[in-house]
C-alpha positions in Angstrom: -18.1 -2.7 -15.4 -15.9 0.3 -14.7 -13.4 -0.7 -12.1 -12.0 2.3 -10.1 -10.8 0.6 -6.9 -7.2 -0.3 -7.6 -6.0 0.7 -4.2 -8.2 -2.0 -2.7 -6.9 -4.6 -5.2 -5.8 -4.9 -8.8 -6.8 -7.5 -11.4 -4.1 -10.1 -12.0 -2.2 -9.3 -15.2 -2.6 -12.0 -17.8 1.1 -12.3 -18.1 1.4 -12.8 -14.4 -1.2 -15.5 -14.4 0.7 -17.2 -17.3 3.9 -17.2 -15.3 2.1 -18.7 -12.3 0.2 -21.5 -13.9 3.1 -24.0 -14.3 3.6 -23.8 -10.5 -0.1 -24.6 -9.9 -0.3 -27.5 -12.4 3.0 -29.3 -13.2 5.9 -27.8 -11.2 4.3 -28.5 -7.8 7.4 -29.6 -5.9 8.1 -28.4 -2.4 10.9 -25.9 -2.7 12.6 -27.4 0.4 12.9 -30.8 -1.4 16.2 -31.8 -3.0 14.8 -33.6 -6.1 14.3 -31.9 -9.4 10.7 -30.6 -8.9 11.8 -29.0 -5.6 14.9 -27.5 -7.1 12.9 -25.9 -9.9 10.5 -24.4 -7.4 13.4 -23.1 -5.3 15.0 -21.5 -8.4 11.6 -19.8 -9.3 11.5 -18.2 -5.8 15.1 -17.0 -6.2 14.2 -15.5 -9.5 11.1 -13.7 -8.1 13.3 -12.3 -5.3 15.7 -10.9 -7.8 12.8 -9.4 -9.9 11.3 -7.6 -6.8 14.7 -6.5 -5.7 15.4 -4.9 -9.1 12.1 -2.9 -8.8 12.8 -1.5 -5.4 16.6 -1.1 -5.5 17.5 -3.6 -2.9 19.5 -6.8 -2.6 17.6 -10.1 -3.1 18.8 -11.2 0.3 17.0 -8.3 1.9 13.5 -9.6 0.8 11.5 -11.8 3.0 8.3 -13.1 1.4 5.1 -13.1 3.5 1.4 -13.7 3.0 0.8 -10.0 2.2 1.2 -6.4 3.4 -0.6 -7.1 6.7 1.7 -9.8 7.7 4.7 -7.8 6.6 3.5 -4.9 8.9 2.9 -7.3 11.8 6.4 -8.8 11.4 7.9 -5.3 11.3 6.1 -4.3 14.5 7.1 -7.5 16.2 10.7 -6.4 15.7 10.1 -3.0 17.4 12.2 -3.9 20.4 11.5 -2.4 23.8 11.6 1.3 23.0 8.7 3.7 22.5 6.5 3.4 19.4 5.7 6.4 17.2 3.1 5.8 14.5 1.8 8.3 12.0 -1.9 9.1 12.1 -2.5 7.7 8.6 -1.3 4.1 9.1 -3.1 1.0 8.0 -4.9 -0.9 10.8 -2.3 -3.6 10.5 0.2 -1.1 11.8 -2.0 0.6 14.4 -3.4 -2.6 15.9 -0.1 -4.4 16.1 1.5 -1.4 17.7 -1.4 -1.2 20.3 -1.0 -4.9 21.0 2.7 -4.4 21.8 2.4 -1.2 23.9 -0.1 0.3 26.3 0.9 3.7 25.0 1.6 4.4 21.3 2.4 8.0 20.3 0.6 9.2 17.2 2.4 11.6 14.8 0.0 14.4 13.7 -0.9 15.5 10.2 -1.5 18.8 8.5 -4.9 19.4 6.9 -3.3 18.5 3.6 -2.7 14.9 4.8 1.0 15.1 5.3 3.1 14.8 8.5 4.0 18.1 10.0 7.6 19.0 9.1 8.6 19.4 12.7 6.2 16.7 14.1 9.0 14.5 15.4 10.8 17.4 17.0 7.9 17.5 19.5 9.0 14.2 21.0 12.1 13.1 22.9 13.0 10.1 20.7 15.7 7.9 22.2 17.9 5.1 21.0 15.9 2.0 20.5 12.6 3.8 19.6 10.6 2.7 16.6 8.9 5.0 14.1 6.4 3.8 11.4 5.4 6.2 8.6 3.4 5.1 5.6 5.0 6.2 2.3 1.7 6.8 0.4 -1.7 6.8 1.9 -4.3 4.3 0.6 -7.2 6.7 1.0 -6.0 10.2 0.0 -2.9 9.1 -1.9 -0.8 11.7 0.0 2.9 10.9 -0.1 5.1 11.4 2.9 8.7 12.6 3.0 10.0 9.4 4.6 13.5 9.9 3.3 13.6 13.3 5.1 12.3 11.8 8.3 15.0 9.1 8.2 17.6 11.8 7.6 16.4 13.8 10.5 16.7 10.7 12.8 20.1 9.5 11.4 22.7 8.4 13.9 20.3 8.2 16.8 19.7 4.5 16.9 16.1 4.7 15.9 14.4 2.1 13.7 12.2 3.4 10.9 9.6 1.3 9.2 7.5 2.3 6.1 4.4 0.7 4.8 5.0 1.2 1.1 2.2 -1.1 -0.1 0.4 1.6 -2.1 3.6 3.2 -3.4 5.0 0.1 -5.1 4.8 0.5 -8.8 3.1 3.9 -8.7 6.0 6.1 -7.8 9.8 5.6 -8.0 10.8 3.5 -5.0 14.3 2.9 -3.8 14.7 1.0 -0.6 18.4 2.1 -0.5 17.6 5.8 -1.0 14.6 5.8 1.3 17.0 4.8 4.1 14.4 2.9 6.3 15.3 -0.3 8.1 12.1 -2.0 7.3 9.6 -1.7 4.4 6.3 -3.6 3.7 5.1 -4.5 0.2 2.1 -6.4 -1.3 1.6 -8.2 -4.6 -2.1 -7.6 -5.2 -1.7 -3.9 -5.5 0.7 -4.4 -8.4 -1.4 -6.6 -10.7 -0.1 -9.7 -8.9 -1.9 -12.3 -6.9 -3.4 -12.0 -3.5 -1.8 -13.8 -0.6 1.7 -12.7 -1.2 3.8 -9.8 0.1 7.2 -9.0 1.4 9.1 -7.3 4.2 12.3 -5.7 3.1 15.0 -5.3 5.7 18.3 -3.5 6.1 21.3 -5.7 6.2 22.4 -4.4 9.6 19.1 -5.2 11.3 18.6 -8.3 13.4 15.1 -9.8 12.8 13.2 -12.6 14.6 10.2 -14.3 13.0 6.6 -14.5 14.2 6.2 -18.2 13.6 8.5 -21.3 14.0 8.5 -24.8 12.6 10.9 -24.6 9.6 13.9 -22.8 8.1 12.1 -21.1 5.2 12.9 -17.5 4.3 16.2 -17.4 6.1 14.6 -19.0 9.1 12.4 -15.9 9.6 9.1 -17.3 8.2 8.4 -20.9 8.8 6.1 -22.8 6.5 6.1 -24.0 2.9 6.4 -21.1 0.5 3.5 -20.0 -1.7 5.5 -20.7 -4.8 2.9 -19.7 -7.4 2.1 -16.5 -5.5 5.8 -15.6 -5.2 6.4 -16.3 -8.9 3.4 -14.0 -9.7 4.7 -11.3 -7.4 8.1 -11.4 -9.1 6.6 -11.3 -12.6 4.3 -8.4 -11.6 7.4 -6.5 -10.3 9.3 -7.2 -13.5 6.4 -5.8 -15.6 6.0 -2.8 -13.3 9.7 -1.9 -13.7 9.6 -2.3 -17.5 6.4 -0.4 -18.0 6.7 2.2 -15.2 6.9 5.3 -17.3 4.1 4.3 -19.6 1.8 3.3 -16.8 2.3 6.3 -14.6 2.0 8.9 -17.4 -1.2 7.3 -18.6 -2.7 7.1 -15.1 -1.7 10.6 -14.2 -3.3 12.0 -17.4 -6.5 10.1 -16.4 -6.4 11.6 -12.9 -6.0 15.1 -14.2 -8.9 14.6 -16.6 -11.1 13.2 -13.8 -10.2 16.0 -11.4 -10.9 18.7 -14.0 -14.4 17.3 -14.5 -15.1 16.8 -10.8 -14.3 20.4 -10.0 -17.2 21.4 -12.1 -19.5 19.9 -9.4 -20.5 22.7 -7.0 -19.1 22.3 -3.5 -17.0 19.2 -4.3 -13.9 18.9 -2.1 -10.8 16.8 -3.1 -8.9 15.7 -0.1 -5.1 16.3 0.0 -5.5 18.1 -3.3 -2.4 20.2 -2.8 -0.2 17.5 -1.4 2.1 15.3 -3.4 -0.1 12.3 -4.3 -0.1 9.0 -6.0 -0.9 9.5 -9.7 -3.9 7.2 -9.5 -5.8 8.4 -6.4 -8.6 10.9 -6.0 -10.7 11.0 -2.8 -13.5 13.5 -2.7 -16.7 14.4 -1.0 -19.7 16.6 -1.7 -21.4 18.4 1.2 -24.7 16.9 2.2 -24.1 13.6 0.2 -23.8 10.3 2.0 -20.8 8.5 0.6 -22.0 5.0 1.3 -25.3 5.6 -0.3 -23.6 7.2 -3.4 -21.2 4.2 -3.6 -24.1 1.8 -3.7 -25.9 3.8 -6.4 -22.7 3.8 -8.5 -22.5 0.1 -8.0 -26.0 -0.3 -9.4 -24.6 1.5 -12.4 -21.7 -1.0 -12.7 -19.1 1.4 -11.4 -16.9 0.1 -8.6 -15.4 2.8 -6.3 -14.9 2.8 -2.5 -15.5 5.1 0.4 -11.9 4.7 1.7 -9.9 1.8 3.1 -11.3 -1.6 2.0 -10.1 -3.0 5.4 -12.5 -0.8 7.3 -15.3 -0.2 4.9 -17.9 -2.0 7.0 -17.1 -0.3 10.3 -19.4 2.7 9.8 -16.9 5.0 11.5 -15.4 8.1 10.1 -12.1 7.5 8.4 -9.3 7.9 10.9 -7.2 9.4 8.1 -9.7 12.2 7.4 -10.2 12.7 11.1 -6.5 13.2 11.5 -6.7 15.8 8.7 -9.3 17.7 10.7 -11.9 17.1 8.0 -15.4 18.0 9.3 -17.2 14.7 10.2 -20.3 15.2 8.0 -18.1 15.9 5.0 -15.8 12.9 5.8 -18.8 10.6 5.9 -19.4 11.5 2.3 -16.0 10.5 1.1 -15.6 8.6 -2.2 -12.3 7.2 -3.4 -11.5 6.7 -7.0 -8.3 4.8 -7.7 -7.3 4.3 -11.4 -5.4 1.5 -13.0 -3.2 0.8 -16.0 -6.1 -0.6 -18.0 -8.6 2.3 -17.5 -9.5 4.6 -20.3 -10.7 8.2 -20.8 -14.2 7.2 -21.8 -14.6 5.4 -18.4 -13.6 8.6 -16.6 -16.1 10.6 -18.6 -18.9 8.0 -18.1 -18.2 7.9 -14.3 -18.5 11.7 -14.1 -21.7 11.6 -16.2 -23.3 9.0 -14.0 -22.2 10.8 -10.9 -23.8 14.0 -12.0 -27.0 12.2 -12.9 -27.2 10.6 -9.4 -26.6 13.9 -7.7 -29.5 15.6 -9.6 -31.7 12.8 -8.2 -30.5 13.4 -4.6 
């Protein structure tokens, strides 16, 4: 099978699995226990926190482990305070839906047709001290990267909290929590060749957080419940590998994306969304006028090629992508969207085979 859906999830790296196995088999102690098995588990969590902190340029004490990016986003939104909420139009449902659950009125920040936030978009609003802004760093569908650091700089000194969902950016582009300047940042393990069921919320040292659940003092009293030790260990190892192999991975994946796009452009009428915006090196979302994306996806699957039509979290809704709608993409074209997201273990021959199969399927349309 050719797997081209790495923005949905990545396979667990064998080295990550190897690091996790002892904590699933023999080192099974509760990390809150004081005996040896518990202390070893606690030490493993501390190590993972340091590994992740090293990748994102943060302090280990700023990392709060969660069950994934969705919980991290929910926890961030739960700390939005009582001010107004401003959410970019490209946010993941876990940001939109939690924001809407908190407020009757949530202000959406508009995009340009290239998939980026308009440079003066926030100038249109009268932001006040205590307001909360959430802007995704890199979009899961188009791969478009937002100038989050610039947004933070424009809001500096005004008492506004800024959150960024950086789940898709982690390990794919340079990411420094310190330089980004946000107060809150969400991450996920399974987009980084780590296990599912583990994520993190990174928080600034001067922000006061309260947790979503009670019943224990785990994670600095902010996330009650026994920690997912094996998952956290896997996340830490995946972060360590991503840091060590960053240049090699990204240069290889970008070369594959360039190869893919050059071949796709030979298909008449094909449109690459956010083509001229800064994008993740692994992401290409495209459509062909008159072609149903879901039907094409299924035919590719029959040829053992896994791609997606957009966000895996809303693939079954049948609705037009809110991201493409916000970019003012014509609905019939948007419904034809196919997303190809490359990974570190993909190869040139897979790109070539995908394009060959795609062209064959189009001739049968």
